[in-house]
A tleap script that builds the chain and sets N, CA, C and O, in Angstrom:
source leaprc.protein.ff14SB
mol = sequence {
  NMET ILE PRO ALA SER ARG LEU PHE LEU ALA
  ALA SER PHE PHE TYR LEU ALA LEU GLY PRO
  LEU LEU GLY LEU VAL ILE ALA ALA ASP PRO
  GLY LEU THR GLY TRP LEU ARG MET PRO HIE
  ALA HIE SER THR LEU VAL GLY GLY TYR GLY
  MET LEU ILE PHE ALA VAL ALA TYR HIE VAL
  LEU PRO ARG PHE THR GLY ARG PRO LEU TYR
  SER GLU ARG LEU THR LEU TRP HIE PHE TYR
  LEU ALA ASN VAL SER LEU PRO LEU VAL ILE
  ILE ALA VAL PRO LEU SER TRP THR HIE PRO
  SER GLY ARG VAL LEU ALA VAL ALA ALA ALA
  GLY GLY LEU ALA ALA SER PHE LEU VAL PHE
  VAL PHE ASN MET THR LYS THR LEU PHE SER
  LYS CARG
}
set mol.1.N position { 160.665 138.793 8.586 }
set mol.1.CA position { 161.577 137.721 8.949 }
set mol.1.C position { 162.404 137.353 7.712 }
set mol.1.O position { 161.869 137.181 6.616 }
set mol.2.N position { 163.712 137.237 7.914 }
set mol.2.CA position { 164.571 136.910 6.780 }
set mol.2.C position { 164.350 135.455 6.363 }
set mol.2.O position { 163.912 134.639 7.175 }
set mol.3.N position { 164.649 135.127 5.105 }
set mol.3.CA position { 164.429 133.749 4.637 }
set mol.3.C position { 165.141 132.695 5.481 }
set mol.3.O position { 164.585 131.624 5.722 }
set mol.4.N position { 166.348 132.977 5.927 }
set mol.4.CA position { 167.083 131.979 6.718 }
set mol.4.C position { 166.359 131.660 8.021 }
set mol.4.O position { 166.379 130.511 8.462 }
set mol.5.N position { 165.728 132.635 8.642 }
set mol.5.CA position { 164.976 132.360 9.877 }
set mol.5.C position { 163.832 131.389 9.605 }
set mol.5.O position { 163.584 130.475 10.392 }
set mol.6.N position { 163.148 131.591 8.503 }
set mol.6.CA position { 162.065 130.669 8.141 }
set mol.6.C position { 162.609 129.262 7.854 }
set mol.6.O position { 162.009 128.263 8.251 }
set mol.7.N position { 163.747 129.199 7.162 }
set mol.7.CA position { 164.358 127.899 6.872 }
set mol.7.C position { 164.790 127.202 8.161 }
set mol.7.O position { 164.574 126.001 8.321 }
set mol.8.N position { 165.400 127.956 9.079 }
set mol.8.CA position { 165.804 127.360 10.350 }
set mol.8.C position { 164.589 126.889 11.145 }
set mol.8.O position { 164.658 125.853 11.807 }
set mol.9.N position { 163.485 127.623 11.095 }
set mol.9.CA position { 162.257 127.180 11.777 }
set mol.9.C position { 161.743 125.876 11.186 }
set mol.9.O position { 161.378 124.958 11.920 }
set mol.10.N position { 161.713 125.793 9.862 }
set mol.10.CA position { 161.249 124.564 9.209 }
set mol.10.C position { 162.150 123.389 9.577 }
set mol.10.O position { 161.659 122.300 9.872 }
set mol.11.N position { 163.461 123.603 9.561 }
set mol.11.CA position { 164.397 122.539 9.937 }
set mol.11.C position { 164.189 122.140 11.390 }
set mol.11.O position { 164.223 120.956 11.726 }
set mol.12.N position { 163.975 123.126 12.247 }
set mol.12.CA position { 163.734 122.846 13.659 }
set mol.12.C position { 162.518 121.949 13.835 }
set mol.12.O position { 162.564 120.984 14.598 }
set mol.13.N position { 161.446 122.254 13.146 }
set mol.13.CA position { 160.234 121.440 13.266 }
set mol.13.C position { 160.477 120.015 12.781 }
set mol.13.O position { 159.970 119.059 13.368 }
set mol.14.N position { 161.252 119.876 11.711 }
set mol.14.CA position { 161.581 118.538 11.214 }
set mol.14.C position { 162.338 117.740 12.277 }
set mol.14.O position { 161.977 116.604 12.587 }
set mol.15.N position { 163.392 118.346 12.829 }
set mol.15.CA position { 164.202 117.635 13.815 }
set mol.15.C position { 163.447 117.426 15.129 }
set mol.15.O position { 163.674 116.434 15.821 }
set mol.16.N position { 162.547 118.357 15.477 }
set mol.16.CA position { 161.743 118.170 16.684 }
set mol.16.C position { 160.716 117.051 16.509 }
set mol.16.O position { 160.183 116.548 17.498 }
set mol.17.N position { 160.436 116.662 15.291 }
set mol.17.CA position { 159.609 115.484 15.035 }
set mol.17.C position { 160.473 114.227 14.987 }
set mol.17.O position { 160.070 113.179 15.493 }
set mol.18.N position { 161.655 114.323 14.385 }
set mol.18.CA position { 162.536 113.162 14.252 }
set mol.18.C position { 163.051 112.668 15.603 }
set mol.18.O position { 163.071 111.464 15.856 }
set mol.19.N position { 163.465 113.585 16.464 }
set mol.19.CA position { 164.037 113.200 17.758 }
set mol.19.C position { 163.110 112.331 18.590 }
set mol.19.O position { 163.524 111.256 19.023 }
set mol.20.N position { 161.877 112.749 18.831 }
set mol.20.CA position { 160.964 111.897 19.599 }
set mol.20.C position { 160.627 110.580 18.897 }
set mol.20.O position { 160.388 109.571 19.561 }
set mol.21.N position { 160.607 110.580 17.568 }
set mol.21.CA position { 160.366 109.315 16.863 }
set mol.21.C position { 161.504 108.329 17.134 }
set mol.21.O position { 161.264 107.141 17.347 }
set mol.22.N position { 162.731 108.825 17.124 }
set mol.22.CA position { 163.867 107.957 17.466 }
set mol.22.C position { 163.772 107.510 18.924 }
set mol.22.O position { 164.100 106.369 19.247 }
set mol.23.N position { 163.325 108.402 19.800 }
set mol.23.CA position { 163.116 108.030 21.195 }
set mol.23.C position { 162.055 106.951 21.341 }
set mol.23.O position { 162.177 106.063 22.186 }
set mol.24.N position { 161.036 107.025 20.536 }
set mol.24.CA position { 159.981 106.014 20.561 }
set mol.24.C position { 160.516 104.658 20.103 }
set mol.24.O position { 160.162 103.624 20.668 }
set mol.25.N position { 161.363 104.665 19.086 }
set mol.25.CA position { 161.984 103.423 18.616 }
set mol.25.C position { 162.854 102.831 19.724 }
set mol.25.O position { 162.847 101.618 19.935 }
set mol.26.N position { 163.600 103.674 20.427 }
set mol.26.CA position { 164.431 103.198 21.541 }
set mol.26.C position { 163.555 102.591 22.634 }
set mol.26.O position { 163.886 101.547 23.195 }
set mol.27.N position { 162.435 103.252 22.933 }
set mol.27.CA position { 161.529 102.734 23.962 }
set mol.27.C position { 160.923 101.396 23.545 }
set mol.27.O position { 160.730 100.509 24.377 }
set mol.28.N position { 160.627 101.258 22.266 }
set mol.28.CA position { 160.022 100.021 21.774 }
set mol.28.C position { 161.022 98.877 21.728 }
set mol.28.O position { 160.655 97.724 21.950 }
set mol.29.N position { 162.289 99.186 21.442 }
set mol.29.CA position { 163.326 98.157 21.373 }
set mol.29.C position { 164.590 98.671 22.059 }
set mol.29.O position { 165.463 99.243 21.405 }
set mol.30.N position { 164.692 98.467 23.378 }
set mol.30.CA position { 165.855 98.976 24.121 }
set mol.30.C position { 167.195 98.454 23.604 }
set mol.30.O position { 168.240 99.034 23.897 }
set mol.31.N position { 167.170 97.372 22.844 }
set mol.31.CA position { 168.401 96.862 22.263 }
set mol.31.C position { 169.024 97.821 21.258 }
set mol.31.O position { 170.208 97.707 20.941 }
set mol.32.N position { 168.243 98.754 20.763 }
set mol.32.CA position { 168.747 99.748 19.806 }
set mol.32.C position { 169.306 101.003 20.481 }
set mol.32.O position { 169.777 101.919 19.808 }
set mol.33.N position { 169.251 101.037 21.804 }
set mol.33.CA position { 169.691 102.230 22.529 }
set mol.33.C position { 171.114 102.631 22.163 }
set mol.33.O position { 171.383 103.810 21.932 }
set mol.34.N position { 172.015 101.679 22.107 }
set mol.34.CA position { 173.403 101.989 21.774 }
set mol.34.C position { 173.548 102.647 20.420 }
set mol.34.O position { 174.363 103.554 20.248 }
set mol.35.N position { 172.767 102.197 19.463 }
set mol.35.CA position { 172.856 102.731 18.098 }
set mol.35.C position { 172.115 104.051 17.927 }
set mol.35.O position { 172.531 104.898 17.137 }
set mol.36.N position { 171.027 104.229 18.656 }
set mol.36.CA position { 170.161 105.380 18.395 }
set mol.36.C position { 170.265 106.508 19.416 }
set mol.36.O position { 169.693 107.578 19.206 }
set mol.37.N position { 170.979 106.293 20.510 }
set mol.37.CA position { 171.068 107.344 21.536 }
set mol.37.C position { 171.668 108.628 20.960 }
set mol.37.O position { 171.111 109.710 21.147 }
set mol.38.N position { 172.779 108.514 20.273 }
set mol.38.CA position { 173.439 109.700 19.724 }
set mol.38.C position { 172.592 110.361 18.624 }
set mol.38.O position { 172.431 111.581 18.658 }
set mol.39.N position { 172.046 109.620 17.656 }
set mol.39.CA position { 171.170 110.270 16.674 }
set mol.39.C position { 169.942 110.923 17.313 }
set mol.39.O position { 169.521 112.001 16.896 }
set mol.40.N position { 169.371 110.266 18.327 }
set mol.40.CA position { 168.219 110.826 19.039 }
set mol.40.C position { 168.601 112.150 19.712 }
set mol.40.O position { 167.881 113.140 19.590 }
set mol.41.N position { 169.724 112.163 20.412 }
set mol.41.CA position { 170.152 113.366 21.125 }
set mol.41.C position { 170.514 114.494 20.159 }
set mol.41.O position { 170.113 115.640 20.363 }
set mol.42.N position { 171.266 114.174 19.116 }
set mol.42.CA position { 171.671 115.221 18.180 }
set mol.42.C position { 170.492 115.772 17.384 }
set mol.42.O position { 170.417 116.977 17.144 }
set mol.43.N position { 169.583 114.914 16.980 }
set mol.43.CA position { 168.447 115.429 16.222 }
set mol.43.C position { 167.562 116.309 17.097 }
set mol.43.O position { 167.026 117.311 16.625 }
set mol.44.N position { 167.406 115.945 18.356 }
set mol.44.CA position { 166.569 116.753 19.241 }
set mol.44.C position { 167.276 118.033 19.679 }
set mol.44.O position { 166.725 119.126 19.550 }
set mol.45.N position { 168.488 117.896 20.194 }
set mol.45.CA position { 169.165 119.057 20.773 }
set mol.45.C position { 169.754 119.989 19.721 }
set mol.45.O position { 169.431 121.176 19.691 }
set mol.46.N position { 170.610 119.460 18.864 }
set mol.46.CA position { 171.239 120.317 17.849 }
set mol.46.C position { 170.220 120.675 16.768 }
set mol.46.O position { 170.081 121.840 16.397 }
set mol.47.N position { 169.515 119.672 16.271 }
set mol.47.CA position { 168.572 119.918 15.187 }
set mol.47.C position { 167.346 120.688 15.638 }
set mol.47.O position { 167.037 121.746 15.090 }
set mol.48.N position { 166.655 120.171 16.622 }
set mol.48.CA position { 165.414 120.807 17.059 }
set mol.48.C position { 165.625 122.128 17.755 }
set mol.48.O position { 165.167 123.174 17.295 }
set mol.49.N position { 166.328 122.068 18.874 }
set mol.49.CA position { 166.488 123.283 19.678 }
set mol.49.C position { 167.546 124.228 19.107 }
set mol.49.O position { 167.375 125.446 19.151 }
set mol.50.N position { 168.620 123.684 18.580 }
set mol.50.CA position { 169.655 124.543 17.990 }
set mol.50.C position { 169.121 125.352 16.822 }
set mol.50.O position { 169.335 126.562 16.750 }
set mol.51.N position { 168.429 124.690 15.911 }
set mol.51.CA position { 167.888 125.401 14.746 }
set mol.51.C position { 166.854 126.446 15.173 }
set mol.51.O position { 166.757 127.510 14.561 }
set mol.52.N position { 166.091 126.148 16.213 }
set mol.52.CA position { 165.126 127.115 16.734 }
set mol.52.C position { 165.847 128.340 17.301 }
set mol.52.O position { 165.427 129.475 17.076 }
set mol.53.N position { 166.923 128.104 18.030 }
set mol.53.CA position { 167.705 129.212 18.576 }
set mol.53.C position { 168.274 130.076 17.450 }
set mol.53.O position { 168.245 131.304 17.536 }
set mol.54.N position { 168.787 129.446 16.404 }
set mol.54.CA position { 169.332 130.213 15.285 }
set mol.54.C position { 168.245 131.060 14.625 }
set mol.54.O position { 168.474 132.228 14.313 }
set mol.55.N position { 167.073 130.480 14.412 }
set mol.55.CA position { 165.975 131.207 13.772 }
set mol.55.C position { 165.611 132.441 14.585 }
set mol.55.O position { 165.481 133.538 14.042 }
set mol.56.N position { 165.449 132.256 15.874 }
set mol.56.CA position { 165.057 133.361 16.744 }
set mol.56.C position { 166.181 134.389 16.850 }
set mol.56.O position { 165.927 135.593 16.815 }
set mol.57.N position { 167.419 133.918 16.981 }
set mol.57.CA position { 168.557 134.844 17.110 }
set mol.57.C position { 168.689 135.727 15.883 }
set mol.57.O position { 168.886 136.935 16.012 }
set mol.58.N position { 168.584 135.152 14.702 }
set mol.58.CA position { 168.704 135.953 13.484 }
set mol.58.C position { 167.579 136.978 13.371 }
set mol.58.O position { 167.773 138.060 12.817 }
set mol.59.N position { 166.415 136.640 13.893 }
set mol.59.CA position { 165.284 137.561 13.800 }
set mol.59.C position { 165.324 138.626 14.902 }
set mol.59.O position { 165.064 139.801 14.645 }
set mol.60.N position { 165.646 138.213 16.110 }
set mol.60.CA position { 165.478 139.088 17.271 }
set mol.60.C position { 166.712 139.925 17.614 }
set mol.60.O position { 166.584 141.118 17.886 }
set mol.61.N position { 167.890 139.328 17.606 }
set mol.61.CA position { 169.068 140.052 18.098 }
set mol.61.C position { 169.365 141.348 17.353 }
set mol.61.O position { 169.675 142.350 17.999 }
set mol.62.N position { 169.284 141.375 16.027 }
set mol.62.CA position { 169.495 142.676 15.364 }
set mol.62.C position { 168.456 143.721 15.790 }
set mol.62.O position { 168.781 144.903 15.903 }
set mol.63.N position { 167.237 143.303 16.021 }
set mol.63.CA position { 166.188 144.238 16.434 }
set mol.63.C position { 166.436 144.752 17.849 }
set mol.63.O position { 166.224 145.934 18.120 }
set mol.64.N position { 166.880 143.887 18.749 }
set mol.64.CA position { 167.160 144.304 20.118 }
set mol.64.C position { 168.255 145.353 20.179 }
set mol.64.O position { 168.210 146.265 21.005 }
set mol.65.N position { 169.236 145.217 19.301 }
set mol.65.CA position { 170.370 146.144 19.327 }
set mol.65.C position { 170.185 147.322 18.381 }
set mol.65.O position { 170.953 148.282 18.436 }
set mol.66.N position { 169.181 147.264 17.515 }
set mol.66.CA position { 168.954 148.335 16.558 }
set mol.66.C position { 169.996 148.388 15.461 }
set mol.66.O position { 170.200 149.432 14.842 }
set mol.67.N position { 170.655 147.269 15.217 }
set mol.67.CA position { 171.686 147.196 14.179 }
set mol.67.C position { 171.215 146.257 13.070 }
set mol.67.O position { 170.509 145.283 13.333 }
set mol.68.N position { 171.604 146.548 11.849 }
set mol.68.CA position { 171.238 145.625 10.765 }
set mol.68.C position { 172.058 144.346 10.847 }
set mol.68.O position { 173.178 144.344 11.359 }
set mol.69.N position { 171.497 143.273 10.344 }
set mol.69.CA position { 172.217 142.001 10.268 }
set mol.69.C position { 173.438 142.195 9.380 }
set mol.69.O position { 173.341 142.776 8.299 }
set mol.70.N position { 174.578 141.712 9.834 }
set mol.70.CA position { 175.815 141.904 9.093 }
set mol.70.C position { 175.719 141.323 7.683 }
set mol.70.O position { 176.025 142.007 6.706 }
set mol.71.N position { 175.290 140.045 7.573 }
set mol.71.CA position { 175.234 139.418 6.260 }
set mol.71.C position { 174.108 138.392 6.192 }
set mol.71.O position { 174.151 137.352 6.848 }
set mol.72.N position { 173.115 138.705 5.393 }
set mol.72.CA position { 172.031 137.750 5.165 }
set mol.72.C position { 172.545 136.553 4.360 }
set mol.72.O position { 172.047 135.436 4.499 }
set mol.73.N position { 173.533 136.805 3.530 }
set mol.73.CA position { 174.128 135.727 2.735 }
set mol.73.C position { 174.794 134.681 3.640 }
set mol.73.O position { 174.690 133.481 3.389 }
set mol.74.N position { 175.475 135.143 4.686 }
set mol.74.CA position { 176.094 134.209 5.626 }
set mol.74.C position { 175.060 133.375 6.373 }
set mol.74.O position { 175.332 132.232 6.740 }
set mol.75.N position { 173.872 133.942 6.599 }
set mol.75.CA position { 172.832 133.154 7.274 }
set mol.75.C position { 172.438 131.952 6.419 }
set mol.75.O position { 172.168 130.871 6.944 }
set mol.76.N position { 172.405 132.143 5.112 }
set mol.76.CA position { 172.066 131.023 4.222 }
set mol.76.C position { 173.206 130.011 4.164 }
set mol.76.O position { 172.961 128.806 4.129 }
set mol.77.N position { 174.456 130.491 4.152 }
set mol.77.CA position { 175.594 129.566 4.220 }
set mol.77.C position { 175.508 128.735 5.500 }
set mol.77.O position { 175.708 127.520 5.489 }
set mol.78.N position { 175.206 129.419 6.593 }
set mol.78.CA position { 175.067 128.736 7.877 }
set mol.78.C position { 173.976 127.663 7.797 }
set mol.78.O position { 174.183 126.524 8.217 }
set mol.79.N position { 172.828 128.035 7.260 }
set mol.79.CA position { 171.721 127.082 7.172 }
set mol.79.C position { 172.096 125.844 6.356 }
set mol.79.O position { 171.919 124.715 6.815 }
set mol.80.N position { 172.608 126.058 5.161 }
set mol.80.CA position { 172.899 124.908 4.300 }
set mol.80.C position { 174.038 124.059 4.841 }
set mol.80.O position { 173.981 122.832 4.763 }
set mol.81.N position { 175.051 124.677 5.377 }
set mol.81.CA position { 176.159 123.916 5.947 }
set mol.81.C position { 175.692 123.094 7.143 }
set mol.81.O position { 176.070 121.930 7.276 }
set mol.82.N position { 174.887 123.674 8.001 }
set mol.82.CA position { 174.380 122.966 9.169 }
set mol.82.C position { 173.457 121.818 8.773 }
set mol.82.O position { 173.512 120.737 9.359 }
set mol.83.N position { 172.609 122.061 7.774 }
set mol.83.CA position { 171.604 121.055 7.436 }
set mol.83.C position { 172.067 120.036 6.415 }
set mol.83.O position { 171.307 119.137 6.054 }
set mol.84.N position { 173.284 120.156 5.947 }
set mol.84.CA position { 173.942 119.060 5.233 }
set mol.84.C position { 174.753 118.260 6.237 }
set mol.84.O position { 174.770 117.030 6.194 }
set mol.85.N position { 175.425 118.964 7.144 }
set mol.85.CA position { 176.319 118.307 8.100 }
set mol.85.C position { 175.574 117.507 9.161 }
set mol.85.O position { 175.968 116.383 9.469 }
set mol.86.N position { 174.505 118.066 9.725 }
set mol.86.CA position { 173.825 117.374 10.828 }
set mol.86.C position { 173.268 116.003 10.432 }
set mol.86.O position { 173.490 115.042 11.168 }
set mol.87.N position { 172.565 115.864 9.318 }
set mol.87.CA position { 172.119 114.513 8.950 }
set mol.87.C position { 173.284 113.547 8.742 }
set mol.87.O position { 173.188 112.363 9.065 }
set mol.88.N position { 174.387 114.070 8.197 }
set mol.88.CA position { 175.564 113.207 8.037 }
set mol.88.C position { 176.128 112.783 9.386 }
set mol.88.O position { 176.553 111.639 9.545 }
set mol.89.N position { 176.140 113.685 10.354 }
set mol.89.CA position { 176.584 113.325 11.704 }
set mol.89.C position { 175.664 112.253 12.282 }
set mol.89.O position { 176.128 111.262 12.846 }
set mol.90.N position { 174.370 112.460 12.136 }
set mol.90.CA position { 173.379 111.531 12.692 }
set mol.90.C position { 173.557 110.127 12.108 }
set mol.90.O position { 173.379 109.134 12.813 }
set mol.91.N position { 173.902 110.046 10.842 }
set mol.91.CA position { 174.075 108.751 10.178 }
set mol.91.C position { 175.490 108.205 10.362 }
set mol.91.O position { 175.668 107.019 10.638 }
set mol.92.N position { 176.486 109.059 10.213 }
set mol.92.CA position { 177.873 108.584 10.144 }
set mol.92.C position { 178.463 108.190 11.488 }
set mol.92.O position { 179.272 107.265 11.549 }
set mol.93.N position { 178.086 108.858 12.556 }
set mol.93.CA position { 178.707 108.524 13.845 }
set mol.93.C position { 178.397 107.086 14.260 }
set mol.93.O position { 179.326 106.356 14.607 }
set mol.94.N position { 177.141 106.646 14.241 }
set mol.94.CA position { 176.916 105.232 14.571 }
set mol.94.C position { 177.616 104.269 13.604 }
set mol.94.O position { 178.089 103.208 14.011 }
set mol.95.N position { 177.677 104.645 12.326 }
set mol.95.CA position { 178.380 103.788 11.370 }
set mol.95.C position { 179.871 103.725 11.652 }
set mol.95.O position { 180.515 102.710 11.387 }
set mol.96.N position { 180.420 104.808 12.189 }
set mol.96.CA position { 181.858 104.850 12.461 }
set mol.96.C position { 182.264 103.848 13.534 }
set mol.96.O position { 183.443 103.518 13.652 }
set mol.97.N position { 181.310 103.364 14.313 }
set mol.97.CA position { 181.617 102.391 15.361 }
set mol.97.C position { 181.935 101.022 14.777 }
set mol.97.O position { 182.585 100.204 15.429 }
set mol.98.N position { 181.480 100.766 13.551 }
set mol.98.CA position { 181.730 99.452 12.943 }
set mol.98.C position { 182.479 99.517 11.620 }
set mol.98.O position { 183.053 98.518 11.187 }
set mol.99.N position { 182.484 100.673 10.973 }
set mol.99.CA position { 183.141 100.809 9.674 }
set mol.99.C position { 184.210 101.895 9.749 }
set mol.99.O position { 183.894 103.046 10.049 }
set mol.100.N position { 185.458 101.553 9.485 }
set mol.100.CA position { 186.526 102.563 9.561 }
set mol.100.C position { 186.292 103.766 8.643 }
set mol.100.O position { 186.632 104.893 9.002 }
set mol.101.N position { 185.717 103.536 7.468 }
set mol.101.CA position { 185.475 104.663 6.570 }
set mol.101.C position { 184.384 105.579 7.121 }
set mol.101.O position { 184.334 106.761 6.783 }
set mol.102.N position { 183.522 105.040 7.960 }
set mol.102.CA position { 182.491 105.863 8.591 }
set mol.102.C position { 183.086 106.913 9.506 }
set mol.102.O position { 182.513 107.988 9.684 }
set mol.103.N position { 184.247 106.598 10.093 }
set mol.103.CA position { 184.893 107.561 10.985 }
set mol.103.C position { 185.337 108.800 10.215 }
set mol.103.O position { 185.210 109.917 10.717 }
set mol.104.N position { 185.852 108.618 9.012 }
set mol.104.CA position { 186.280 109.758 8.192 }
set mol.104.C position { 185.073 110.637 7.868 }
set mol.104.O position { 185.147 111.860 7.977 }
set mol.105.N position { 183.974 110.020 7.474 }
set mol.105.CA position { 182.759 110.771 7.175 }
set mol.105.C position { 182.231 111.468 8.428 }
set mol.105.O position { 181.789 112.616 8.366 }
set mol.106.N position { 182.277 110.778 9.554 }
set mol.106.CA position { 181.785 111.367 10.800 }
set mol.106.C position { 182.602 112.593 11.191 }
set mol.106.O position { 182.041 113.608 11.603 }
set mol.107.N position { 183.918 112.503 11.065 }
set mol.107.CA position { 184.781 113.637 11.404 }
set mol.107.C position { 184.534 114.800 10.436 }
set mol.107.O position { 184.468 115.954 10.859 }
set mol.108.N position { 184.399 114.503 9.158 }
set mol.108.CA position { 184.132 115.558 8.173 }
set mol.108.C position { 182.777 116.220 8.447 }
set mol.108.O position { 182.654 117.443 8.382 }
set mol.109.N position { 181.777 115.417 8.750 }
set mol.109.CA position { 180.446 115.958 9.028 }
set mol.109.C position { 180.456 116.796 10.300 }
set mol.109.O position { 179.855 117.870 10.337 }
set mol.110.N position { 181.128 116.320 11.337 }
set mol.110.CA position { 181.228 117.086 12.577 }
set mol.110.C position { 181.988 118.391 12.341 }
set mol.110.O position { 181.651 119.423 12.920 }
set mol.111.N position { 183.006 118.342 11.496 }
set mol.111.CA position { 183.732 119.563 11.143 }
set mol.111.C position { 182.847 120.557 10.413 }
set mol.111.O position { 182.917 121.760 10.665 }
set mol.112.N position { 182.013 120.058 9.507 }
set mol.112.CA position { 181.072 120.933 8.807 }
set mol.112.C position { 180.069 121.558 9.752 }
set mol.112.O position { 179.726 122.733 9.619 }
set mol.113.N position { 179.597 120.772 10.709 }
set mol.113.CA position { 178.647 121.294 11.691 }
set mol.113.C position { 179.313 122.353 12.564 }
set mol.113.O position { 178.730 123.402 12.834 }
set mol.114.N position { 180.531 122.072 13.000 }
set mol.114.CA position { 181.272 123.058 13.798 }
set mol.114.C position { 181.512 124.331 12.982 }
set mol.114.O position { 181.388 125.436 13.510 }
set mol.115.N position { 181.851 124.182 11.717 }
set mol.115.CA position { 182.068 125.350 10.856 }
set mol.115.C position { 180.782 126.172 10.727 }
set mol.115.O position { 180.830 127.402 10.708 }
set mol.116.N position { 179.645 125.500 10.638 }
set mol.116.CA position { 178.385 126.242 10.524 }
set mol.116.C position { 178.126 127.070 11.785 }
set mol.116.O position { 177.622 128.190 11.700 }
set mol.117.N position { 178.469 126.523 12.945 }
set mol.117.CA position { 178.301 127.274 14.186 }
set mol.117.C position { 179.240 128.483 14.203 }
set mol.117.O position { 178.870 129.555 14.682 }
set mol.118.N position { 180.451 128.305 13.679 }
set mol.118.CA position { 181.398 129.421 13.636 }
set mol.118.C position { 180.926 130.525 12.690 }
set mol.118.O position { 181.173 131.705 12.942 }
set mol.119.N position { 180.247 130.149 11.602 }
set mol.119.CA position { 179.656 131.149 10.703 }
set mol.119.C position { 178.615 131.966 11.469 }
set mol.119.O position { 178.565 133.188 11.337 }
set mol.120.N position { 177.788 131.295 12.266 }
set mol.120.CA position { 176.794 131.989 13.088 }
set mol.120.C position { 177.469 132.950 14.067 }
set mol.120.O position { 177.076 134.112 14.174 }
set mol.121.N position { 178.487 132.460 14.781 }
set mol.121.CA position { 179.185 133.294 15.758 }
set mol.121.C position { 179.798 134.514 15.075 }
set mol.121.O position { 179.695 135.628 15.589 }
set mol.122.N position { 180.431 134.312 13.930 }
set mol.122.CA position { 181.037 135.426 13.191 }
set mol.122.C position { 179.971 136.439 12.778 }
set mol.122.O position { 180.131 137.639 13.003 }
set mol.123.N position { 178.897 135.961 12.181 }
set mol.123.CA position { 177.846 136.848 11.687 }
set mol.123.C position { 177.200 137.633 12.833 }
set mol.123.O position { 176.958 138.834 12.709 }
set mol.124.N position { 176.927 136.959 13.933 }
set mol.124.CA position { 176.303 137.633 15.069 }
set mol.124.C position { 177.273 138.600 15.745 }
set mol.124.O position { 176.870 139.679 16.181 }
set mol.125.N position { 178.545 138.220 15.832 }
set mol.125.CA position { 179.539 139.122 16.419 }
set mol.125.C position { 179.654 140.399 15.598 }
set mol.125.O position { 179.671 141.496 16.156 }
set mol.126.N position { 179.731 140.264 14.285 }
set mol.126.CA position { 179.799 141.431 13.404 }
set mol.126.C position { 178.506 142.262 13.496 }
set mol.126.O position { 178.548 143.491 13.444 }
set mol.127.N position { 177.370 141.583 13.632 }
set mol.127.CA position { 176.090 142.288 13.738 }
set mol.127.C position { 176.006 143.070 15.042 }
set mol.127.O position { 175.608 144.235 15.040 }
set mol.128.N position { 176.370 142.455 16.132 }
set mol.128.CA position { 176.128 143.051 17.443 }
set mol.128.C position { 177.223 144.014 17.905 }
set mol.128.O position { 176.951 144.933 18.677 }
set mol.129.N position { 178.458 143.810 17.440 }
set mol.129.CA position { 179.561 144.581 18.003 }
set mol.129.C position { 180.326 145.455 17.022 }
set mol.129.O position { 181.177 146.237 17.445 }
set mol.130.N position { 180.053 145.351 15.726 }
set mol.130.CA position { 180.760 146.194 14.761 }
set mol.130.C position { 180.182 147.603 14.790 }
set mol.130.O position { 178.991 147.805 15.026 }
set mol.131.N position { 181.048 148.555 14.549 }
set mol.131.CA position { 180.580 149.940 14.467 }
set mol.131.C position { 180.148 150.193 13.038 }
set mol.131.O position { 180.932 150.030 12.103 }
set mol.132.N position { 178.918 150.586 12.878 }
set mol.132.CA position { 178.389 150.858 11.543 }
set mol.132.C position { 177.900 152.263 11.467 }
set mol.132.O position { 177.415 152.693 10.420 }
savepdb mol mol.pdb
quit
């Protein structure tokens, strides 16, 4: 297993713990639902399940097709970009509702997260469809 797959698995486990904890806080104090719904959803879906999908995809898809991974270096770029951007999204989006400067950070963080997904798409496309 490449290092990035292990890193994505570790990140997935972290977010799969964080998401339900935020859900528990919402259940304990429904008044926080407005503030915590988006962080709860993003940490569980993008962080937990998304990172798990990336880990498995990087490990399995090249093996299924019998092709080498296009760039292991890009997998690390993807990991670090995603795991810097996602916590910023989780924090900045709720802040953007009350602080104008939070909106700039939220947009930048969301852009970083989107860019990390595009790195994955590029790397997997080159891995699965390039003639080598």
